[in-house]
N, C-alpha and C positions, 0 to 999 in steps of 0.2 A: 220646632226642633225636633223632631221625631222624623217628621217628610226631610228636613232636611241631609239630617244620619241615614235616614235612607237614601236616599238617592246618593251619599257618598260611600256609602258600600255597594248598593249599584258601580257604582263608577271601578270602585274597585277589584268587585268581580267582571266588570267588561272586562276591563284593560289586562286583566291575567287571563279569559278565554279569550281576548284575544292577538293574545302572547302566542298562551300555544296555536291556535288557532297556526298563529303565526312561523317558529315551530316543524309543524306539521303541514306545510303546506309545500307543495311540489313545483312552484314558485321559488322557491330557497334549498331546494336539494338539490344535491352532485348530485348532473349530467353530460355530462362531456369531464372526464380524466385528462392531461395531456401529458408525455414527457420526453423529456426534451433531454438533449446528447449522448444517448446509449446509443454507440454504434455498434461494444461486444457484450453489451449486457441486454436481453431479450425483454421485450418494450413491454412483454403483454406480459411477463413476468411479473414487471415491472408496478403493474394494473393489475393484476390475479392477486398478488402482496400488501399493495393498502387498501383493498379495500373498502374503498373511500366512495365507490358507486352509490348511489338511493341515499347518502349518509345528509343527515340538515348539514347547511353552510356554512350554520352562525355555530353550532360546537365536534366538530367533526377533530376527529382522534391520527393529532400529524403528527405526535410523537411514539405510538406504538405501530406509525405506516412508515418514517423515518427507519423504524429502527427494524423492523422484518426486509424493511427493504434492503436496509447495509447490511446482511447478513447475504446477502452477493458477492461472492469473495472477487468479482471483476468491478465490485465499486466499492471505492473509495470514502466519497461520501456524498451526501443526498440531505436539499434540503425542500420544504415546500412549500409554496405559494397558492393563496386562495386568491381567484378572479373572477368577482362580481359580477351574474349575480346568480353562474350556475357550475362554473368555470375551476377544476380542479390546476395546477399544472405539477409536477416534479422533477423538477430536474437533478438528479443526475453527472457524480461528477466519475470519469473510470479513469481508471489506474493507466497509467500509462508504461509507454517501452522502455527499461532504462539500454538491460544488456542481456545477454543469453549465457543459459545456464546448459553444458553439452554435459551426456551421457549422453557412451562407445563414436557416433557416428549420427548425432545429430541435438542438435540448435532447437535452445525450447529460449521465447525470451520469456524476457524476469521482470517484471518491473522492482525500483532503488528498496523494497521489502517484501522483496522473494516471492515473489507471489507468479505463479505462470501462469504467460494472457495468449491471447489469437494469436495465430500468425501475424501482426505490426508490428513488420523492424523499426528497431531500434534507431538512433542513429547511427549514422558513415563510421567505424573505428570505436564501435564499442564495446565496451569491455565483457572477457568470455572469463567464465568460469567451468573449467572441467572438473566433474566431477570422477574421480577416480575409483570411488566407489558404490557406486550406489546405481545399479541395473534398470531400474524399477521404469518401467517406461510411467511418461509426466502427464497431468490433458492441464486445460485450462482451468484454474483455481488452488492448484497443487502451489502447496510451500517449498521455495528449497529451505536451507540451510539457511535462514536470515544472521545469524551474524558473517559467516564467507561472505555474506551480499553489504555487510557494514563494512569491514572487516578489511576490502576491496574497495570501498568507495575513499576512504580513510588513504589507503595506501596512496593512492593514483594523484591522492592528495598531496601528502605530507615526504613522498620518499624521493622526487623531486626538488623540495624545496631544502630538505634538510641532507640529503646525500649526491646532492649534482646525478641520477641516473636515473635513468626509463627500469616502468616494470609493463615485460614482451609478455607475459603471460601468467595466469593466475592455475594453480592445482588444488580442487579441496579430496579429503580424504575422511573421513569419520574415525579412522587413529591421528593421524598430524596437524586436523586443520585443515588451514591454508599454507599455504606453500609458492612461492613468486620466483621467476625466471630474470634476472637482471636484463640490458644491455650491456654489461661490465664479464657476457661466460659465466654469471654464479649463481644459483638458487639458491634463496634466503626462507625454510620454514619460519613462518609467523604464528603460525594456532591459530587462538585464538585474538578478542577482540582485548582481552584487558590489557593493561597498562601499555600500550599499540607507543606512544610518547617515549616510553621508558627504554620499550627493546631497540629504539629507532635509534637514541644514544649508544647504546648496546653496540647494535652494531656498526655504528659511526669508530666509535672508541676502539671496536675489531680492523675496522676498514684501515685506521691507521697503523694500527699496530702492525700487521702484515704484507699492508702498503696489496695497492686495489692489481696490482698488476699482476699479484701474485695471485691469485682466486678464481681468477677464469680457470673449472669445471668440474667445483668443489662446494660444496651444501655445510654453507653457513648455518646454526637451531637457536631462536631465539629464545622458544618454547620453556626457558629453562632459569627467568629474568640473569641473576649473575653470575651461573654456568653454561654458557654461548659453548655451543660445539663445533667444530669445523671442522670435514672433514673429505 
């Protein structure tokens, strides 16, 4: 019985030692870190932030690596895969161009969340938001007013449906928010993205009361809910 117990104890110790040896073995260490999907983002910087080279393949800190890479402003999403026995693959999803944010005579490419990208042009006919109040030079990774970007997206979809009009340009200012020009020859100050459907209903009611033919050259201000102004 003593011999059997001793052999069992030795077996347990040997198993633990084997597991420790396997954990520490260079055969199961990360020796190859691959970055996939990075064109705007520096792949070397991604590897540096991941800091996985040399770690054990059994328990790499993938969550922390994903979090660190996710802080890069041009990264929209990231996932990390283990490919045995020694390879880590980092899959980066970059932000894609949506439109332009215009400051003075410079058009900056932005994505749908208002992040400034490198000079990868969006699709032809992409919206342009002209910033009337911000002379600051922008660089990739900067963020413009996200509410104005989201409101522009909503108006491009909703205005043609609700009013049978097309929007031909957008302007943004800190004081007034978002203003648009229509192909009917008049401008509309929408402000922010709160109560968009209600503002469109007020807009439609005002146009129905005044008549579209009487509105060219004027400005309709919808920022004050039940008190629209028409100048």
